[in-house]
N, C-alpha and C positions, 0 to 999 in steps of 0.2 A: 383197386389192388398194387397192394408193393409190389416195387423190383428187389429182390432178393437176390445179393452182387457173388457176399462172403457168408458163410456158415455162423458169423456170431448176427447177424441178421437172420439165419432162421431163429437161432438159440428166445432172440428179441420176441417176434413174434409169437415163436411159440406159449411163450411165459403168456403175452401178452390173448392166444384162443383163452389158455386154460386157466384166465384170471375173469376173460370177459363176461359179464356175469346176464350179459343177452340169452345166451344160450347154456340156463336154463337144468334142459335135458342131455347133457350133458354125459352128465354121471348115468339117464340111463341106455346108452349106448355101449354097446361091447367093445373090445379093444378096433376090434376091423373098422369100424365107424366112426370110431374119435378117429385112428388116422386118414378114412378115407377125409370127409369133411373136410381135417386139421389141409390136408396139401388140397381141400379143392378152394379151399376160402383163400390159399396162401400161394399157387403154382396152377399151372398153367398146366392143370391134367388128362391127359394125350390117353380119352378111355377106348374102351372095344376091349374089354376083360372085369364087363359091373361084376358078374359072380368069380369072379377067383378072387386069387389075392396077392395077385399082382396087376402094381400100377406103372403107370409109367408120367413121371415129373417131370417139366424141363425146371433144373434152376443150372446160371449162368451162360446159358446159351450151348448148354447142352441136354442131353435126353438120360434117364437113369432108370430102368427097372425095379420098382423096389416089391417084394415079396413080401409084405404086408404081415406074411406066415411066420413072418422070423418076426415079429418085430415085440421087442419089453413090451409090459405093459405101460401104457401110452401117459401114464398119471405119472411115472415111477422116471423123471427130469433127468435127472445120469445117465441109467441105462441110455433108457431111449433116445436125449439127447447122443449118446458114444453109439450107437447102434444107425441114429441113424448118417452119422458122421462117416461110418467105414460105408455106407453102399451110396455115400456121395463122392468117396475119395476109388 
């Protein structure tokens, strides 16, 4: 797992994740599934709310609670990154 320190790191791994050919089933996941899969791969996720839209991730030595129900379409890079930047500030 890469250590992500700045938001640019997140943008880089997002692109890597979306373009990764090892995950051809990405398009078969719903928005929440894509988001959870992405965070699970690149962040320390604090589980506990498996069946809700709330997830807690660790980024840059801090914990953030994200409401993935308010997330825009995961595949819309510009809107998704804007939403995520707001969540992490």
